[in-house]
N, C-alpha and C positions, 0 to 999 in steps of 0.2 A: 504494499500499500504506500509506504513511504517513498518509493523509488517513483511511482505514478505520480504522485504529488511534487516530487522534486523536478520531474521532467515536465509538468504542466506549469509550474512556476517559471523556470528556465524559460520554456518557450514562450510564454505569455510576456515576460519582461523583455525578451529579444525582440518582440513584435512591438511592443509598447517604444521600445527606444528606436526601432527604425523608422517608426510613424512618426516619433516626435522630431528626429533628425530630418526626415525629408520635409516636413511641415515648417521647420525652422530655417531649413536651405532654401526653401522656395525655387526648385530647379525649372519651374514653368514660366511661361511668358517671357518678358524682355529683362531678365536678370542678366547683368553684364558678366556675371561669374560663369555662366553657363552657355556662352556664345559658340565654345568650343568643346571638342570632345574631353580636352584634358580637366575641365571643370568636372563633368561627369565621372572621371577616373579618380579624381580627388575624393569626390562625394563617395564612389565606390569604396575607396580604400579605407576612409574614416569610417564607413559603416561596418565593414569587416573588423576593424580594430575594436570596436564599441560592442560588437556582438560576440568577440570571441570568448569573453569570460562567460557568458550564458552557454555557449556552446562546450565550454570544458563543463560546466554544471550537468549538461545533459549527458556528456560521457561518463561523469563521475555518477549520476544517477543510474546507469546501467549495471553498475558494480553493485554485487549483493554483500551485504556486511551481516557477518554472523553474530557480532555482539549488539545489544540495544545502545550502548554508549556510542559507537561508531555510527549508527543510524540517527542517533540524536544529533551528534556533531554534524553530519551530513545534512540534515534537515535545517539545522541553525545556520549552517555556512550557505545553504542555498536562500534562506530568508534574508540573512544579510546582505549578501551579495546582491540579489535580485531585487528586493525592496528597497534597498538602500540607494542602488543606481538609478532604479525608476523615480525616486523620491527627489534626488538630484537633479535628474533631467526635467522633471516637472517643474521644479523650483526655478530652473534658467528659461524654461519655455514660458511659464505663466505669472510667476510670482515675482521674480526680479530681472525684467526684460532688460536686455543690454546688448549694444551692437557685438560684443566679445561673447555674447552667451554661448555661441557656438562652440568656443573652447572647452566647454565642458565635456563635449564627445571625445576630447584628447586627454583630459586630467582623470575623469572617473574611472576608466577602464583600468588606468596604471592602479589606483587605489583597489578596484575590485580584485586585481591580480595578489596585490599584498595579502588581502584579506584572504584570498582562496589558498595561499602559500601559507598562511597562519592556521587555517583550519585542516589543511592537507597535514601539516607537522603534528597536529592534536591526532589525528586519525593514525598516523604512524606511530606515535607515542601509545597509544591506546591499544593498538595491534601487538607492538611487541611488548607490552605488559601483560597481555593476555596469553602470550606464548609460553 
């Protein structure tokens, strides 16, 4: 049950992230940043960078854990990374609108990777203590 919930949370967060990114970038119309293909290539690259932590959560959800502690660490890590990232993106998109708000899509994944490494370290620690 927890792996299905993890997958659903990670997939939902990735879709919300992509939706917010595209709505903030506004690649339609006469936007000067998207007059050539390089603008769309940059947007695609940033989209991949912003969704990679969620794809990592999807792969981590596929792994079955025997102990309850590792399952709890996995669901807590998923909630912190996914909900925290979406909350920061929503804040930049709607609450604190700024011309440099799009930079959040470069900074937040870095913090998500650090958080993933922290929770992965906990999982390794608990796995070794049970052996």
